[in-house]
FIBARO-525240 format. One record per residue: residue number from 1; x, z, y of N, C-alpha, C in turn. Coordinates in Angstrom, 1 decimal, decimal comma. Layout:
<atom NUM <X Z Y> <X Z Y> <X Z Y>>
...
// end
This chain:
<atom 1 <-49,4 -73,2 45,7> <-49,9 -73,0 44,4> <-50,9 -71,8 44,3>>
<atom 2 <-50,6 -70,7 45,0> <-51,5 -69,5 44,9> <-52,8 -69,9 45,5>>
<atom 3 <-52,9 -70,7 46,5> <-54,2 -71,1 47,1> <-55,0 -71,9 46,1>>
<atom 4 <-54,4 -72,7 45,3> <-55,1 -73,5 44,3> <-55,6 -72,6 43,2>>
<atom 5 <-54,9 -71,6 42,8> <-55,3 -70,7 41,8> <-56,5 -69,8 42,3>>
<atom 6 <-56,4 -69,5 43,6> <-57,4 -68,7 44,2> <-58,7 -69,5 44,3>>
<atom 7 <-58,6 -70,8 44,6> <-59,8 -71,6 44,6> <-60,4 -71,8 43,2>>
<atom 8 <-59,5 -72,0 42,2> <-60,0 -72,1 40,8> <-60,8 -70,8 40,4>>
<atom 9 <-60,3 -69,7 40,8> <-61,0 -68,4 40,5> <-62,3 -68,4 41,2>>
<atom 10 <-62,3 -68,8 42,5> <-63,6 -68,7 43,3> <-64,6 -69,8 42,8>>
<atom 11 <-64,1 -70,9 42,3> <-65,0 -71,9 41,7> <-65,6 -71,4 40,4>>
<atom 12 <-64,8 -70,8 39,6> <-65,3 -70,3 38,3> <-66,4 -69,2 38,5>>
<atom 13 <-66,1 -68,3 39,5> <-67,2 -67,4 39,8> <-68,4 -68,1 40,5>>
<atom 14 <-68,1 -69,1 41,3> <-69,1 -69,8 42,0> <-70,0 -70,6 41,1>>
<atom 15 <-69,6 -70,9 39,9> <-70,4 -71,5 38,9> <-71,2 -70,4 38,1>>
<atom 16 <-70,5 -69,3 37,9> <-71,1 -68,2 37,1> <-72,3 -67,5 37,8>>
<atom 17 <-72,1 -67,3 39,1> <-73,1 -66,5 39,8> <-74,5 -67,1 39,9>>
<atom 18 <-74,6 -68,4 40,1> <-75,9 -69,1 40,1> <-76,6 -69,0 38,7>>
<atom 19 <-75,7 -69,1 37,7> <-76,3 -69,0 36,3> <-76,9 -67,6 36,1>>
<atom 20 <-76,1 -66,6 36,6> <-76,6 -65,3 36,5> <-77,9 -65,1 37,3>>
<atom 21 <-78,0 -65,7 38,4> <-79,1 -65,6 39,3> <-80,4 -66,2 38,6>>
<atom 22 <-80,2 -67,4 38,1> <-81,3 -68,0 37,4> <-81,8 -67,2 36,2>>
<atom 23 <-80,9 -66,7 35,4> <-81,2 -65,8 34,3> <-82,0 -64,6 34,8>>
<atom 24 <-81,5 -64,0 35,9> <-82,2 -62,8 36,4> <-83,6 -63,1 36,9>>
<atom 25 <-83,8 -64,2 37,5> <-85,1 -64,6 38,1> <-86,1 -64,8 36,9>>
<atom 26 <-85,6 -65,5 35,9> <-86,5 -65,8 34,7> <-86,8 -64,6 33,9>>
<atom 27 <-85,8 -63,7 33,7> <-86,0 -62,5 32,9> <-87,0 -61,5 33,5>>
<atom 28 <-87,1 -61,4 34,8> <-87,9 -60,4 35,5> <-87,6 -59,0 35,0>>
<atom 29 <-86,4 -58,8 34,7> <-86,0 -57,5 34,2> <-84,6 -57,1 34,7>>
<atom 30 <-84,4 -55,8 34,8> <-83,0 -55,3 35,2> <-82,2 -54,8 34,0>>
<atom 31 <-82,7 -55,1 32,8> <-82,0 -54,7 31,6> <-80,6 -55,4 31,5>>
<atom 32 <-79,6 -54,7 31,3> <-78,2 -55,3 31,2> <-77,6 -55,7 32,5>>
<atom 33 <-78,2 -55,2 33,7> <-77,7 -55,6 35,0> <-77,3 -54,3 35,7>>
<atom 34 <-76,1 -54,3 36,2> <-75,6 -53,1 37,0> <-75,6 -53,4 38,4>>
<atom 35 <-76,4 -52,7 39,2> <-76,4 -52,8 40,7> <-75,0 -52,4 41,3>>
<atom 36 <-74,4 -51,4 40,7> <-73,1 -50,9 41,1> <-72,1 -52,1 41,0>>
<atom 37 <-72,1 -52,8 39,8> <-71,3 -53,9 39,6> <-71,4 -55,0 40,7>>
<atom 38 <-72,7 -55,3 41,0> <-72,9 -56,3 42,1> <-72,3 -55,8 43,4>>
<atom 39 <-72,5 -54,6 43,8> <-72,0 -54,1 45,0> <-70,5 -54,1 45,0>>
<atom 40 <-69,8 -53,8 43,9> <-68,4 -53,8 43,8> <-67,9 -55,3 44,0>>
<atom 41 <-68,6 -56,2 43,4> <-68,2 -57,6 43,6> <-68,3 -58,0 45,0>>
<atom 42 <-69,4 -57,6 45,7> <-69,6 -57,9 47,1> <-68,5 -57,3 47,9>>
<atom 43 <-68,1 -56,1 47,6> <-67,0 -55,4 48,3> <-65,7 -56,2 48,1>>
<atom 44 <-65,5 -56,7 46,9> <-64,3 -57,6 46,7> <-64,3 -58,8 47,5>>
<atom 45 <-65,4 -59,5 47,6> <-65,5 -60,7 48,4> <-65,3 -60,4 49,9>>
<atom 46 <-65,9 -59,3 50,4> <-65,6 -58,9 51,8> <-64,1 -58,7 52,0>>
<atom 47 <-63,5 -58,0 51,1> <-62,1 -57,7 51,2> <-61,3 -59,1 51,2>>
<atom 48 <-61,7 -60,0 50,4> <-61,0 -61,3 50,4> <-61,2 -62,1 51,7>>
<atom 49 <-62,4 -62,0 52,2> <-62,7 -62,7 53,5> <-61,9 -62,0 54,6>>
<atom 50 <-61,9 -60,7 54,6> <-61,1 -60,0 55,7> <-59,7 -60,3 55,6>>
<atom 51 <-59,2 -60,4 54,3> <-57,7 -60,6 54,1> <-57,4 -62,0 54,7>>
<atom 52 <-58,3 -62,9 54,7> <-58,0 -64,3 55,2> <-57,9 -64,2 56,8>>
<atom 53 <-58,8 -63,4 57,4> <-58,8 -63,3 58,8> <-57,7 -62,4 59,4>>
<atom 54 <-57,1 -61,6 58,6> <-56,0 -60,7 59,0> <-54,7 -61,3 58,6>>
<atom 55 <-54,6 -62,4 57,9> <-53,4 -63,0 57,5> <-52,9 -64,0 58,6>>
<atom 56 <-51,9 -63,7 59,3> <-51,4 -64,5 60,4> <-51,1 -65,9 59,9>>
<atom 57 <-50,4 -66,0 58,8> <-50,0 -67,4 58,3> <-51,3 -68,2 58,0>>
<atom 58 <-52,3 -67,5 57,4> <-53,5 -68,3 57,1> <-54,2 -68,7 58,4>>
<atom 59 <-54,3 -67,8 59,3> <-55,0 -68,1 60,6> <-54,3 -69,2 61,3>>
<atom 60 <-53,0 -69,3 61,2> <-52,3 -70,3 61,9> <-52,6 -71,7 61,3>>
<atom 61 <-53,0 -71,7 60,1> <-53,4 -73,0 59,4> <-54,9 -73,1 59,1>>
<atom 62 <-55,7 -72,3 59,7> <-57,1 -72,3 59,4> <-57,8 -73,6 59,4>>
<atom 63 <-57,4 -74,5 60,4> <-58,0 -75,8 60,5> <-57,7 -76,7 59,2>>
<atom 64 <-56,7 -76,4 58,5> <-56,4 -77,1 57,2> <-56,9 -76,4 56,0>>
<atom 65 <-57,2 -75,1 56,1> <-57,5 -74,3 54,9> <-58,9 -73,6 55,0>>
<atom 66 <-59,8 -74,0 55,9> <-61,1 -73,4 56,1> <-61,9 -73,4 54,8>>
<atom 67 <-61,7 -74,4 54,0> <-62,5 -74,6 52,8> <-62,5 -73,4 51,8>>
<atom 68 <-61,4 -72,6 51,8> <-61,3 -71,5 51,0> <-62,4 -70,5 51,4>>
<atom 69 <-62,6 -70,3 52,6> <-63,6 -69,4 53,1> <-65,0 -69,8 52,7>>
<atom 70 <-65,3 -71,1 52,6> <-66,6 -71,5 52,1> <-66,9 -71,0 50,7>>
<atom 71 <-65,9 -71,0 49,9> <-66,1 -70,5 48,5> <-66,4 -69,0 48,5>>
<atom 72 <-65,6 -68,3 49,4> <-65,9 -66,8 49,5> <-67,3 -66,6 50,0>>
<atom 73 <-67,7 -67,3 51,0> <-69,1 -67,1 51,6> <-70,2 -67,5 50,6>>
<atom 74 <-69,9 -68,6 49,9> <-70,9 -69,0 48,9> <-71,1 -68,0 47,8>>
<atom 75 <-70,0 -67,5 47,3> <-70,1 -66,5 46,2> <-70,7 -65,2 46,7>>
<atom 76 <-70,4 -64,8 48,0> <-71,0 -63,6 48,6> <-72,5 -63,8 48,7>>
<atom 77 <-72,9 -64,9 49,1> <-74,3 -65,2 49,3> <-75,1 -65,1 48,0>>
<atom 78 <-74,5 -65,8 46,9> <-75,2 -65,8 45,6> <-75,2 -64,4 45,0>>
<atom 79 <-74,2 -63,6 45,1> <-74,2 -62,2 44,6> <-75,3 -61,4 45,4>>
<atom 80 <-75,3 -61,7 46,7> <-76,4 -61,0 47,5> <-77,8 -61,4 47,0>>
<atom 81 <-78,0 -62,6 46,7> <-79,3 -63,1 46,1> <-79,5 -62,4 44,8>>
<atom 82 <-78,5 -62,2 44,0> <-78,6 -61,4 42,7> <-79,1 -60,0 43,0>>
<atom 83 <-78,6 -59,4 44,1> <-79,0 -58,0 44,4> <-80,5 -58,0 44,8>>
<atom 84 <-80,9 -59,0 45,6> <-82,3 -59,1 46,0> <-83,2 -59,2 44,8>>
<atom 85 <-82,8 -60,1 43,8> <-83,6 -60,3 42,6> <-83,6 -59,0 41,8>>
<atom 86 <-82,5 -58,3 41,8> <-82,4 -57,0 41,0> <-83,6 -56,1 41,5>>
<atom 87 <-83,7 -56,0 42,9> <-84,7 -55,1 43,4> <-86,1 -55,6 43,2>>
<atom 88 <-86,2 -56,9 43,2> <-87,5 -57,6 42,9> <-87,9 -57,2 41,4>>
<atom 89 <-86,9 -57,4 40,5> <-87,2 -57,1 39,1> <-87,5 -55,6 38,9>>
<atom 90 <-86,8 -54,8 39,7> <-87,0 -53,3 39,6> <-88,5 -53,0 40,0>>
<atom 91 <-89,0 -53,7 41,0> <-90,4 -53,5 41,4> <-91,3 -54,0 40,4>>
<atom 92 <-91,0 -55,1 39,8> <-91,9 -55,7 38,7> <-92,0 -54,7 37,6>>
<atom 93 <-90,8 -54,2 37,2> <-90,8 -53,2 36,1> <-91,6 -51,9 36,4>>
<atom 94 <-91,5 -51,5 37,7> <-92,3 -50,3 38,1> <-93,8 -50,5 38,0>>
<atom 95 <-94,2 -51,7 38,3> <-95,6 -52,1 38,3> <-96,2 -52,1 36,8>>
<atom 96 <-95,3 -52,5 35,9> <-95,7 -52,7 34,5> <-95,8 -51,3 33,8>>
<atom 97 <-95,3 -50,3 34,3> <-95,4 -49,0 33,7> <-96,7 -48,3 33,9>>
// end
């Protein structure tokens, strides 16, 4: 049951991050965006990924449960893209001044 709830959480975030990414690309602004927040989220995903690889019970059944890691890596990637867009938007704002 805990794995199902973990996947539900990861899917919910997995839907939210691309929406945030699209909004940030269109806005071309860093207003209302916290880079510290993004890095804390990345840190959380790294911790989740590491926890999977250090959990002996999980590793024993990795062939059956590999899909959970896909959600972690997808979310990590999209948050990373949000960080890249943040710095792009920061550069755009600097040129406008």
